[in-house]
C-alpha positions in Angstrom: -6.6 0.9 -23.7 -7.7 -1.7 -21.1 -10.3 0.4 -19.3 -11.8 3.9 -19.7 -13.8 5.6 -17.0 -15.5 8.7 -18.2 -17.4 11.4 -16.2 -18.5 8.9 -13.6 -20.5 10.2 -10.6 -22.1 8.6 -7.6 -24.1 9.9 -4.6 -25.7 8.4 -1.5 -28.8 10.5 -1.1 -27.8 14.2 -1.1 -24.2 13.3 -0.3 -21.8 13.2 -3.3 -19.2 10.4 -3.2 -17.7 10.6 -6.7 -18.0 13.5 -9.2 -17.0 13.4 -12.8 -14.3 10.8 -12.3 -12.3 10.2 -15.5 -9.2 8.1 -16.0 -7.9 5.3 -18.1 -5.7 2.2 -17.7 -3.4 0.9 -20.4 -2.4 -2.7 -20.9 0.2 -3.8 -18.2 -0.2 -0.5 -16.4 0.0 -0.6 -12.6 -2.2 2.1 -11.1 -2.5 2.9 -7.3 -5.8 4.5 -6.2 -5.3 6.7 -3.1 -7.3 9.0 -0.9 -8.5 9.4 2.6 -10.8 6.8 4.2 -14.3 7.5 2.9 -13.1 9.2 -0.3 -14.9 6.6 -2.5 -12.1 4.3 -3.6 -13.9 1.1 -2.7 -17.1 2.4 -4.2 -15.3 3.2 -7.5 -13.8 -0.4 -7.6 -17.3 -1.9 -7.0 -18.8 0.2 -9.8 -16.1 -0.9 -12.3 -16.6 -4.5 -11.2 -20.3 -4.2 -11.9 -21.3 -4.8 -8.2 -22.8 -1.3 -8.0 -24.3 1.2 -10.5 -23.2 4.8 -11.0 -25.6 7.7 -11.1 -24.0 8.9 -14.4 -20.9 8.4 -16.6 -19.6 5.5 -18.6 -17.1 2.6 -18.2 -15.7 1.2 -21.4 -13.7 -2.0 -21.8 -13.3 -4.3 -24.8 -15.6 -7.3 -24.9 -12.8 -9.8 -24.4 -11.3 -7.9 -21.4 -11.7 -9.9 -18.2 -11.8 -8.1 -14.8 -11.0 -9.7 -11.5 -12.0 -7.9 -8.3 -11.0 -8.7 -4.7 -12.8 -6.6 -2.1 -11.3 -5.9 1.4 -13.6 -8.3 3.1 -13.8 -11.0 0.5 -12.5 -14.0 2.4 -13.1 -17.2 0.6 -16.3 -18.9 1.8 -16.3 -22.6 0.7 -16.8 -26.1 2.0 -14.3 -27.5 -0.5 -10.7 -28.2 0.2 -7.8 -25.8 -0.7 -6.8 -28.0 -3.6 -10.4 -28.2 -5.0 -10.8 -24.4 -4.8 -7.5 -23.8 -6.6 -8.1 -26.4 -9.3 -11.5 -25.0 -9.9 -9.9 -21.9 -11.4 -8.6 -24.2 -14.2 -11.9 -26.1 -14.8 -11.8 -25.3 -18.5 -8.3 -26.8 -18.8 -9.1 -29.8 -16.6 -12.2 -30.5 -18.8 -9.9 -30.3 -21.9 -7.4 -32.6 -20.2 -10.2 -35.1 -19.5 -11.2 -34.9 -23.2 -7.6 -35.5 -24.3 -7.4 -38.7 -22.2 -10.7 -39.8 -23.7 -9.5 -39.1 -27.2 -6.3 -41.1 -26.5 -8.4 -44.1 -25.6 -10.4 -43.7 -28.8 -7.3 -43.4 -30.9 -6.0 -46.7 -29.4 -9.3 -48.5 -30.2 -8.8 -50.9 -33.2 -12.4 -50.5 -34.2 -12.0 -46.7 -34.7 -8.8 -47.3 -36.8 -10.8 -49.3 -39.3 -12.9 -46.1 -40.1 -10.4 -43.9 -41.9 -12.5 -40.7 -41.7 -13.5 -41.1 -38.1 -9.9 -41.9 -37.2 -8.6 -38.9 -39.1 -11.2 -36.6 -37.5 -10.3 -37.9 -34.0 -6.6 -37.3 -34.6 -7.3 -33.8 -35.9 -9.4 -33.0 -32.9 -6.7 -34.4 -30.6 -3.9 -32.3 -32.3 -5.9 -29.1 -32.1 -7.0 -29.6 -28.5 -3.5 -30.6 -27.4 -2.1 -27.4 -29.0 -4.7 -25.3 -27.3 -4.1 -27.0 -24.0 -0.4 -26.3 -24.2 -0.8 -22.7 -25.2 -3.2 -22.0 -22.3 -0.7 -23.5 -19.8 -2.4 -26.8 -19.2 0.8 -28.6 -18.4 1.7 -25.9 -15.8 -1.4 -26.1 -13.6 0.1 -27.9 -10.7 3.3 -25.8 -10.8 1.2 -22.5 -10.8 -1.0 -23.7 -7.9 2.0 -24.8 -5.8 3.9 -21.6 -6.5 1.1 -19.2 -5.6 0.1 -21.2 -2.5 3.7 -21.2 -1.3 4.0 -17.5 -2.0 0.8 -16.8 0.0 2.2 -18.8 3.0 0.1 -21.9 2.4 3.1 -24.1 1.5 2.9 -26.1 4.8 -0.9 -26.5 4.7 -2.3 -29.9 3.7 -4.0 -29.6 0.4 -7.1 -31.4 1.8 -7.7 -28.7 4.4 -11.3 -27.6 4.2 -11.5 -23.8 3.5 -14.3 -23.2 6.0 -12.0 -24.3 8.9 -9.5 -21.5 8.1 -9.3 -18.2 10.0 -10.6 -15.0 8.6 -7.1 -13.8 7.6 -6.3 -17.1 6.0 -9.5 -17.1 4.0 -8.6 -13.6 2.7 -5.1 -14.7 1.7 -6.6 -17.8 -0.1 -9.1 -15.5 -2.0 -6.1 -13.5 -3.1 -4.3 -16.6 -4.2 -7.3 -17.7 -6.2 -7.7 -14.4 -8.1 -3.9 -14.4 -8.9 -4.3 -17.8 -10.4 -7.3 -16.6 -12.5 -5.0 -14.0 -14.0 -7.6 -11.5 -15.4 -6.7 -8.8 -17.9 -7.4 -6.2 -15.2 -6.7 -7.2 -11.6 -8.5 -4.9 -9.1 -7.4 -5.3 -5.5 -8.8 -3.4 -2.5 -6.3 -3.4 0.4 -4.6 -6.7 -0.6 -1.8 -6.2 2.0 -4.1 -6.7 5.0 -3.3 -9.9 6.8 0.0 -10.4 5.0 3.3 -10.7 6.8 6.5 -9.1 5.4 7.7 -12.2 3.6 4.4 -12.7 1.8 4.2 -9.0 1.0 7.6 -9.2 -0.7 6.6 -12.2 -2.7 3.3 -10.5 -3.8 5.2 -7.4 -4.9 7.5 -9.5 -7.1 4.6 -11.4 -8.5 2.6 -8.2 -9.4 5.7 -6.6 -10.9 5.8 -9.4 -13.5 2.1 -9.7 -13.9 1.0 -9.8 -17.5 -2.2 -7.8 -17.1 -3.1 -4.4 -15.8 -3.5 -3.7 -12.1 -5.7 -1.2 -10.2 -5.0 -1.4 -6.5 -6.2 0.5 -3.4 -3.6 0.3 -0.6 -2.5 2.3 2.4 0.9 0.6 2.3 3.4 3.2 1.0 6.2 0.7 0.6 4.0 -1.6 -1.4 2.8 1.3 -3.6 6.3 2.4 -4.3 7.4 -1.1 -5.2 4.4 -1.9 -7.5 2.7 1.0 -9.2 3.8 3.3 -12.0 0.8 5.7 -11.8 -1.3 7.2 -9.0 -4.9 8.2 -9.3 -5.9 10.4 -6.3 -9.5 10.8 -5.3 -9.8 14.0 -3.3 -13.0 16.1 -2.8 -14.9 13.6 -4.9 -12.8 14.1 -8.1 -9.9 12.2 -9.5 -6.4 13.4 -10.6 -3.7 11.4 -12.3 0.0 11.5 -11.4 2.8 9.6 -13.2 5.1 7.7 -10.9 4.9 5.7 -7.6 3.6 7.0 -4.3 6.7 8.9 -3.3 6.8 10.6 -6.6 3.2 11.5 -6.3 3.8 13.1 -2.9 6.6 15.2 -4.4 4.6 16.2 -7.4 1.6 17.1 -5.3 3.6 19.3 -3.0 5.4 21.1 -5.9 2.1 21.5 -7.7 0.5 23.1 -4.6 3.5 25.4 -4.1 3.5 26.5 -7.8 -0.3 27.1 -7.8 0.0 29.1 -4.5 2.8 31.3 -5.9 0.8 32.0 -9.1 -2.3 32.8 -7.0 -0.5 35.1 -4.7 1.2 36.9 -7.6 -2.1 37.4 -9.3 -3.7 38.6 -6.1 -0.9 41.2 -5.7 -1.4 42.4 -9.2 -5.2 42.6 -8.7 -4.6 44.6 -5.5 -2.3 47.0 -7.4 -4.8 47.4 -10.3 -7.7 48.0 -7.9 -5.6 50.6 -6.0 -4.7 52.3 -9.2 -8.3 52.4 -10.3 -9.5 53.8 -7.0 -6.9 56.5 -6.9 -7.2 57.6 -10.6 -10.8 57.1 -11.6 -11.9 60.4 -10.1 -9.1 62.5 -11.7 -9.9 63.8 -15.2 -6.4 63.4 -16.5 -6.2 59.7 -15.6 -9.8 58.6 -15.9 -9.3 56.9 -19.2 -6.3 54.9 -17.9 -8.2 53.9 -14.8 -11.2 52.8 -17.0 -8.8 50.8 -19.2 -7.4 49.0 -16.1 -10.9 48.3 -14.9 -11.7 46.6 -18.2 -8.5 44.6 -18.1 -9.3 43.6 -14.5 -12.9 42.6 -15.5 -11.5 40.4 -18.3 -8.8 38.9 -16.1 -9.2 35.1 -15.7 -9.0 34.7 -12.0 -6.9 31.9 -10.5 -8.7 30.0 -7.8 -6.8 29.7 -4.5 -5.4 26.2 -4.3 -7.1 24.0 -1.8 -4.9 23.0 1.1 -4.9 19.5 2.7 -8.1 17.9 3.8 -8.7 18.0 7.5 -6.4 15.6 9.3 -6.4 14.0 12.7 -4.1 15.7 15.2 -2.8 14.2 18.4 0.3 13.8 20.5 1.3 11.3 23.2 2.4 12.9 26.5 3.6 11.4 29.7 3.2 12.3 33.4 6.7 11.2 34.4 9.8 9.4 33.1 10.7 5.8 33.8 14.0 4.7 35.1 16.7 3.8 32.5 15.9 0.1 32.5 12.3 -0.3 31.3 11.8 -4.0 30.5 13.9 -7.2 30.9 12.6 -10.4 29.2 14.6 -13.6 29.8 14.2 -17.1 28.4 10.4 -16.6 27.8 8.3 -19.5 26.5 4.6 -19.7 25.8 2.6 -22.8 25.1 -1.2 -23.1 24.3 -1.6 -26.8 24.4 0.4 -29.1 26.7 0.4 -31.8 24.0 2.0 -29.5 21.5 5.3 -27.7 21.1 5.6 -24.2 22.7 4.6 -21.4 20.3 8.1 -20.0 21.0 10.8 -20.5 23.5 14.0 -18.8 24.8 12.8 -15.2 24.0 15.2 -12.7 25.5 15.4 -8.9 25.0 15.7 -5.6 26.9 14.2 -2.2 26.5 15.8 1.0 27.8 14.2 4.4 28.3 13.1 6.3 25.1 14.0 3.4 22.7 11.8 2.7 19.7 11.9 -1.1 19.1 10.0 -3.1 16.5 9.0 -6.7 17.0 8.7 -8.6 13.7 8.2 -12.2 12.4 5.9 -14.2 10.2 2.2 -14.5 10.8 1.4 -17.1 13.4 4.8 -17.0 15.1 3.3 -15.4 18.3 4.1 -11.7 18.2 0.7 -10.5 19.4 0.7 -13.3 22.0 4.1 -12.0 23.3 2.7 -8.5 23.7 -0.3 -9.9 25.6 2.1 -11.7 27.9 3.9 -8.5 28.6 0.7 -6.7 29.7 -0.5 -9.7 31.7 -3.2 -11.0 29.4 -1.4 -14.2 28.5 0.1 -16.8 30.9 3.7 -17.9 30.2 5.2 -21.4 30.3 8.6 -20.4 31.5 10.9 -17.4 31.7 10.9 -13.9 33.3 9.2 -10.6 32.6 10.5 -7.7 34.7 9.4 -4.1 34.4 11.5 -1.2 35.6 10.5 1.6 38.0 7.7 4.1 37.3 6.6 2.3 34.2 3.0 3.1 33.1 1.9 1.0 30.1 -0.4 2.0 27.3 -1.5 -1.0 25.2 -3.0 -0.8 21.6 -4.7 -4.0 20.6 -5.1 -4.4 16.8 -8.4 -6.3 17.3 -9.8 -3.4 19.5 -11.1 -6.0 21.9 -11.1 -3.2 24.6 -13.9 -1.4 22.8 -17.5 -2.0 23.9 -19.7 -2.4 20.7 -22.8 -1.1 22.5 -21.1 2.2 23.6 -21.2 5.4 21.6 -17.9 6.9 20.7 -18.3 9.6 23.4 -19.3 7.2 26.2 -16.5 4.7 25.2 -13.8 7.3 25.8 -15.6 9.1 28.7 -16.2 5.8 30.6 -12.4 5.2 30.5 -11.7 8.6 31.8 -14.7 9.6 33.9 -12.7 12.3 35.9 -12.4 14.4 32.7 -15.0 17.0 31.7 -17.2 16.3 28.7 -15.7 19.3 26.9 -12.2 17.8 27.2 -13.4 14.5 25.8 -15.1 16.1 22.9 -12.0 18.2 22.1 -9.9 15.0 22.0 -12.4 13.3 19.8 -12.5 16.3 17.6 -8.7 16.0 17.1 -9.4 12.4 15.9 -12.0 13.7 13.4 -15.1 12.8 15.5 -17.2 16.0 15.6 -20.9 16.9 16.0 -23.1 13.8 15.8 -20.2 11.6 15.0 -19.5 11.2 18.7 -23.0 9.5 19.1 -22.2 6.7 16.7 -22.2 3.2 18.1 -18.8 1.5 18.2 -20.4 -1.5 16.5 -21.2 0.7 13.4 -17.7 2.1 13.0 -15.3 1.2 10.2 -11.9 -0.3 11.0 -10.3 3.1 10.6 -12.8 4.8 12.9 -12.3 2.1 15.6 -8.5 2.6 15.3 -9.0 6.4 15.9 -11.2 5.7 19.0 -8.5 3.3 20.4 -5.8 5.9 19.7 -7.8 8.6 21.4 -8.0 6.5 24.6 -4.3 5.7 24.3 -3.5 9.4 24.0 -5.4 10.2 27.2 -3.6 7.5 29.2 -0.4 9.6 29.3 1.6 6.3 29.5 5.4 6.4 29.4 5.6 2.9 27.8 3.5 2.3 24.6 3.0 -1.3 23.4 1.3 -1.1 19.9 0.1 -4.1 17.9 -0.2 -3.2 14.3 -1.1 0.5 15.0 -1.3 1.5 11.2 -3.8 -1.2 10.3 -7.0 0.4 8.8 -5.5 3.9 8.9 -5.4 5.9 5.7 -2.1 7.3 4.4 -2.7 10.7 5.9 -3.6 9.4 9.4 -0.4 7.2 9.3 1.7 10.3 8.8 0.0 12.0 11.8 0.6 8.9 13.9 4.3 8.8 12.9 4.8 12.4 13.8 3.1 11.9 17.2 5.3 8.9 17.9 8.5 10.6 16.7 7.8 13.4 19.3 7.0 10.9 22.1 9.3 11.1 25.1 8.5 7.6 26.4 9.5 4.1 25.3 7.9 2.3 22.3 7.6 -1.4 21.5 5.5 -2.1 18.4 4.5 -4.8 15.9 4.1 -3.7 12.3 4.1 -5.2 8.8 4.2 -1.7 7.3 7.8 -1.5 6.1 7.6 2.3 5.6 6.5 2.7 9.2 9.2 0.3 10.3 11.8 2.3 8.4 10.7 5.6 9.9 10.1 4.5 13.5 12.4 1.6 14.4 15.8 2.2 16.0 16.2 -1.5 16.7 14.4 -4.6 15.5 13.8 -7.8 17.4 12.9 -10.7 15.1 10.9 -13.5 16.8 11.5 -17.1 15.8 10.2 -20.4 17.4 13.5 -20.8 19.2 14.3 -17.3 20.3 15.1 -13.9 18.9 17.5 -12.2 16.5 18.5 -8.6 17.1 19.3 -5.9 14.6 20.4 -2.3 15.2 18.6 0.0 12.8 15.4 0.1 10.7 13.9 -2.4 8.3 16.0 -1.6 5.3 19.2 -1.7 7.4 18.1 -5.1 8.8 17.6 -6.5 5.2 21.0 -5.2 4.2 22.6 -6.7 7.2 21.0 -10.1 6.4 22.3 -9.9 2.9 25.8 -9.2 4.1 25.6 -12.1 6.5 24.4 -14.4 3.7 27.3 -13.3 1.5 29.8 -13.9 4.3 28.3 -17.4 4.8 28.6 -18.0 1.1 32.2 -16.9 1.0 33.0 -19.1 4.0 31.2 -22.1 2.3 33.2 -21.7 -0.9 36.5 -21.4 0.9 35.7 -24.6 2.9 34.6 -26.5 -0.1 37.7 -25.5 -2.0 39.9 -27.3 0.5 38.0 -30.6 0.3 39.3 -31.8 -3.1 38.0 -32.3 -6.6 34.6 -33.6 -5.6 33.5 -30.3 -4.1 35.3 -28.0 -6.6 32.4 -28.2 -8.9 30.1 -27.1 -6.1 32.4 -24.3 -5.3 32.5 -23.1 -8.9 28.7 -23.2 -9.0 28.2 -21.4 -5.7 30.9 -18.8 -6.7 29.3 -18.3 -10.1 25.9 -17.7 -8.4 27.5 -15.3 -5.9 29.3 -13.4 -8.7 26.0 -13.3 -10.7 24.2 -11.9 -7.6 26.9 -9.3 -7.1 26.7 -8.3 -10.8 22.9 -8.1 -10.6 23.2 -5.8 -7.6 25.6 -3.6 -9.5 23.3 -3.5 -12.4 20.4 -2.6 -10.1 22.4 0.2 -8.5 23.3 1.6 -11.9 19.6 1.4 -12.9 18.6 3.2 -9.8 21.2 6.0 -10.4 19.9 6.5 -13.9 16.3 6.6 -12.6 17.3 9.2 -10.0 19.0 11.3 -12.6 15.9 11.1 -14.9 13.7 12.0 -11.9 15.9 15.0 -11.2 15.7 16.0 -14.9 11.9 15.7 -14.8 11.7 17.8 -11.6 14.0 20.5 -13.2 12.0 20.6 -16.4 8.7 20.8 -14.6 10.1 23.7 -12.5 11.2 25.5 -15.6 7.8 25.1 -17.2 6.0 26.3 -14.0 8.2 29.4 -14.0 7.5 30.2 -17.6 3.8 29.6 -17.3 3.8 31.9 -14.3 5.3 34.6 -16.4 2.4 34.3 -18.8 0.1 35.6 -16.0 2.1 38.8 -15.7 0.1 41.7 -17.3 3.3 43.1 -18.7 3.8 39.9 -20.5 0.3 39.0 -21.7 0.0 42.4 -23.3 3.2 41.8 -25.3 2.5 39.4 -28.2 6.1 38.9 -29.1 7.2 37.9 -25.6 4.2 35.6 -25.3 5.4 33.8 -28.5 8.9 33.6 -27.2 7.9 32.2 -23.8 5.5 29.7 -25.4 8.2 28.5 -27.7 10.4 27.8 -24.6 7.6 26.0 -22.8 7.0 23.8 -25.9 10.7 23.0 -26.0 10.8 22.1 -22.3 7.6 20.0 -22.7 9.2 18.0 -25.5 12.2 17.4 -23.3 9.9 16.4 -20.5 8.0 13.9 -22.6 11.3 12.3 -23.7 12.4 12.1 -20.0 9.1 10.6 -19.0 9.3 8.0 -21.8 12.8 7.0 -20.7 11.7 6.9 -17.1 8.7 4.7 -17.8 10.8 2.4 -20.1 13.2 1.8 -17.2 10.4 1.0 -14.8 8.7 -1.5 -17.3 
């Protein structure tokens, strides 16, 4: 195995964070670490990385195993250029390359050639070092650097750009690029999807799927987890539990597990109630005393099933409105924004409309101006040209991803109360309680809050606004997976109009009815959610390809070769898609088989708790044999499933 964590515990004072954490990671295994904010995920990664000590427990890894760790806030801090930072990763290879050049000069020296032994030793050293250099990828250094920088959206950056001049998000992306180039045996990433746009996220997923080492990743991006990981380790109530499969599979397994445990618990409780009732009714009667005493002994020996724990406390909120808008909510025409008169506009010719109750997503690469456009809509950013016209009765609620509207010196209570001074303190506290701020939590300073806590404060203020037009800039940033689900439910029930920016593709799929894609020269419009937009783009590309091949076929012999090449690629892509669909169907069938077998096993194991069964040795043997048979089938199905995912 690559890593073994055994019985690890950590507390801060009297507050336990992690208790008896045990799990392992196999070579090339991709593991997603999930849990609510504050569950101890980042603490666990820091302990494994050696940045923090555990109170007890052991972490085992082989001596030669290398671990790379990228924390949430580990933006690259350096006065070197981008090129110098990336090449520093390969310092050992660059030193070897310098030695090879030196050896080449020596070999060419006539004086050395006169000394047969020294010449032979030099040739031998050169041959061995050259082989080592090739095996370690020395000839691919520049290709690797360019590929990763391009994937992480640094393709257009001059390589002599000094790292310290980059923004915080750019430094974080560059730190991720560097650790990918280091290629450790175990790659540990804490929220790597922060500050990445959709194109970069897609590239990163492809890169990690083909990564040669193991991966342990903390992420609140469900789409990313589904695409990358094969195993989920959940930290809940300070302990860890392992689930085979991606995030969606984990959700299904967890729900089925809870339902099965609850049925077993309730059945045993019914049996206990019947036994206690029998004992109470028959213990005082001489003719049935012995039977009652026997039942009491059986009841005393019964191994009680603990009631399964329900979900952890979640935030709860809803967005309500005072009155509806007219049908036409927003009309944007030919909008252009420019920051510097000497430079080109950030974007131009932006045109779109919003009607009442629409849910519309605004997407585009980082730096294109999405947040700037939202600020222009709410009057916080001047425009160069164009028209912004709001409809009748529109009341805007704006969520800023940077939370610039929060006063760092305020407490949580005063921040919300100052915004709505006409409300009673009890009402403010109730709202904050819905957002998981209770007791002394409401006296915390805004400056001391985590990103997730600031997000919940901003959402509480937004909820109280009762706006009929919500403009949300990355509302899922910093929220844990459970809080995202609550936000989605609240927005799906919202009666107003919604315009939002998000890089969370799961959120886009669930919320967007229409997508506006922002470009430097205007907008593209797509009806449907993110996946439907991607499918539409593929169809458009295929149509363009077909049109291209038809046009080229009419131009004579010179372009027939091109047509054949393009057609060949097109057919290959179609075949690849067919193969992928077949693979997905087989995967779905295997998953159905696994769910069925797990259900059969749960039913049989439940039967073993029945007093009529566990007192019948023959039936126990028969049921256990069935369970063993199903478990063998289940193991075979799991093996096939994991092979197809590899």
